[in-house]
N, C-alpha and C positions, 0 to 999 in steps of 0.2 A: 419485811416492813409492811405494816398495814396501810392500805389505801382503799378507802371506801369508794363505792361507785354510786353516784346519784343519777337517777333516770326519771323521766316523766314530764320534763319541761316542754314548753311549746308556746304557741301563740293562741291567746284566748281573748274573747271580747269581755269588756267590763260586765260584771255580774255572773260570769261563767265560773267553771270549776276545773281544777286540775288535781291530780293525785301524784305526788312525788314519792319515790322509793329510794331507800338507802340500804345498800347491801354490802356484805363482805365475804370474801372467800378465804377459807382456811383460818378463820378467826371467829371465835364464838362471842357474839355480841351480848349474850345473856347476862354477863357479869358487869356490864358497863352502862353508864348513862349515855344517851345519844342525844346530841343537839342538832337542830337545824338552824342554819344561819343564812343570811342573804347579804349581798353587796350590790347596791345600785351604782350606776355610773357616777363617778365624782363624789361618792359618799363612802363613809366608813362601814365596815362590816358590822352587822347587828345580829344579835341572837333572836330568833323568831320563836323557837319552842324547844322544849327539852323533855325527855322521858327518862326517869330513873330506872335502875335495874329492877326495882320493885313495882314499876308501873305508875309512879307518881308523875304528874305532868305540870308544866308551867308554860305560859304564853306571854309574848310581848303584848302590851296594851293595844297596839295597833292591829293585832290579828285576833284578839280574843273574840270568841263567838263566831268566828268565820273559819278558823283553821283547827284541825284536830290531828294530834300526833298519836300514833298507835304502834305497838310492838307486835311482831309476828315471830315469836321466838322459834317456832318450828321451821320457819323459812329463813331464819337468821336475817330478818329484814325489818326495817322501820319505815312506816309510811307517814306522809304529811298530806292530809286531805285539805284542800284549799277551796273554799266556797266564797261566793260573793266577791270575786276578785275585783280589785280596783287598779287603775293605772299606776298608782304609787306602790303596788306590789311587784312591779317590774324590777327584776334583779336576777343575778346569778345566785342560785341556791346551793348551799353546801351542807354536808353533814360531817360530824366529827364525834369522837368518843372521849370520855374521861371517866374517872371514878365517880364523880359527882356532877350534878348539873351546874355547879359553879363554873365548870369548863375552864378552870384556871390553867390546866395543863392539857388542853384538848389536842388530840392527835388523830392521825389517819385521814387528814383532809383529802377529799377527792378533787376531781377537776370541775365539779359543779354541773348544774343543769340550768339552762336559761329559761326563765319565765318572762314572757312579754304579754302584758295586758293592754290591749289597744283595739279601738274600733276601726 
């Protein structure tokens, strides 16, 4: 059963940057869309970004221009570069896979990585 692993979270000051990674072992991510999601305390999970198997990307309005998703197929890994971080970006970040970025049947949820943006 697939379980993705998210890494790279931490504590960062407002305006700072972090790079999150999502990886899988013994599962080829090349043929799937990969989505990054986040869930802040007391809030519903929201999709932050997605990259299709062909490299197409989309972003939530709240992160456009600040976050960049990228595939590293040779490493079987997807990154999320987060710049100009704001306190409202504080959340547990998760990745998941699906055939398409609709993520209707997303699976492979990992344990997440905590991002805290605070001075």
